[in-house]
C-alpha positions in Angstrom: 42.2 63.9 133.4 39.0 65.3 131.9 37.2 68.6 132.4 34.7 66.9 134.6 37.5 66.1 137.1 38.1 69.8 137.4 34.5 70.3 138.3 34.5 67.5 140.8 37.8 68.6 142.5 37.3 72.4 142.5 33.5 72.6 142.3 33.6 75.1 139.5 31.6 75.2 136.3 32.8 73.2 133.3 31.2 73.8 130.0 32.5 75.0 126.6 33.6 78.6 126.6 30.9 80.4 124.5 31.7 83.4 122.4 29.7 85.6 124.7 32.5 85.3 127.3 35.4 86.0 124.9 34.4 89.6 124.4 32.6 91.6 127.0 29.9 93.9 125.7 31.1 97.5 126.4 27.6 98.5 127.5 27.8 96.1 130.4 31.2 97.3 131.5 31.4 99.6 134.6 34.9 100.7 133.5 37.0 99.1 136.3 39.9 99.1 133.8 39.6 102.8 133.2 39.2 103.6 136.9 41.9 101.4 138.3 44.3 100.8 135.4 44.8 104.1 133.5 47.5 102.7 131.2 46.0 100.7 128.3 47.7 97.3 128.2 47.0 93.7 127.1 48.0 92.3 130.5 48.2 93.6 134.1 50.6 92.3 136.7 50.1 91.3 140.3 51.9 94.4 141.5 49.5 96.6 139.5 46.5 94.8 140.9 47.8 95.0 144.5 48.6 98.7 144.2 45.1 99.3 142.7 43.6 97.3 145.6 45.4 99.4 148.2 44.1 102.6 146.7 40.6 101.2 146.3 40.5 100.2 150.0 41.5 103.7 151.0 38.7 105.1 148.9 36.3 102.5 150.5 34.9 101.4 147.1 33.8 97.9 148.1 32.6 96.7 144.7 36.0 97.5 143.2 37.8 95.8 146.2 35.7 92.6 145.3 36.6 92.9 141.6 40.3 93.3 142.3 40.4 90.4 144.7 38.7 88.3 142.0 41.5 89.2 139.7 44.0 88.1 142.4 42.2 84.8 142.7 42.4 84.3 138.9 46.1 85.2 138.8 47.1 83.3 142.0 44.9 80.2 141.9 43.0 79.6 138.6 45.5 80.7 136.0 48.9 81.3 137.6 51.6 81.9 135.2 55.3 82.6 135.1 54.9 86.3 134.2 52.3 86.8 137.0 50.1 88.7 134.6 46.3 88.5 134.0 44.9 89.2 130.5 42.8 92.3 129.9 39.7 90.2 129.0 39.6 89.0 132.6 39.8 92.6 133.9 36.8 93.3 131.7 35.0 90.1 132.8 35.1 91.1 136.5 33.3 94.3 135.6 30.1 92.3 135.2 29.8 90.0 138.2 26.9 88.1 136.7 28.9 87.2 133.7 31.9 86.4 135.9 29.8 84.0 137.9 28.4 82.3 134.8 31.9 82.0 133.2 33.0 78.3 132.9 36.1 78.6 135.0 36.5 74.8 135.2 36.9 74.6 131.4 39.4 77.5 131.4 41.4 75.9 134.3 41.4 72.6 132.5 42.6 74.0 129.2 45.3 76.1 130.8 46.7 73.3 132.9 46.6 70.9 130.0 48.5 73.3 127.8 51.1 73.8 130.5 51.5 70.0 131.1 52.1 69.5 127.3 54.6 72.3 127.3 56.3 70.8 130.4 56.5 67.3 128.7 57.9 68.7 125.5 60.5 70.7 127.4 61.4 67.6 129.5 61.7 65.3 126.5 64.0 67.6 124.5 67.3 65.7 124.0 69.5 68.6 125.0 67.9 69.3 128.4 69.5 68.0 131.6 67.2 65.9 133.8 68.6 67.3 137.0 67.4 70.8 136.3 64.5 72.1 138.4 61.4 73.0 136.4 58.1 74.7 137.3 54.7 73.7 136.2 52.3 76.6 135.9 48.6 76.2 136.2 46.0 75.2 138.9 48.0 72.5 140.6 45.1 71.7 143.0 43.7 69.6 140.2 
């Protein structure tokens, strides 16, 4: 599988991840993290996102509802993981919707899934692992 296959299957952008996406410029942030996640952390869990979403819906703040739903999509579909956590850089990325839409999600999904397949294969090939044990593969399995 190659990154182009991710683009063809999911219809999302595949290009190298530029440095401009790794760190969001603070002047472009609208402070979603400060408004919705008062505790400073490196990752935020699904429960925290859902709780913030419920509160945001009550406040009728539609832009934040959109941003929090985008975080749920990242966590549930693009980059699902065992810990059910999304990194803080993605929380900052959804603050600027133009940057979010330009982000090469296909490349990110491909890299994440490839890493997880390699981890899965290494785990499976370890001599002391039983072959009848159920294992989970994390990543965008639609690809």
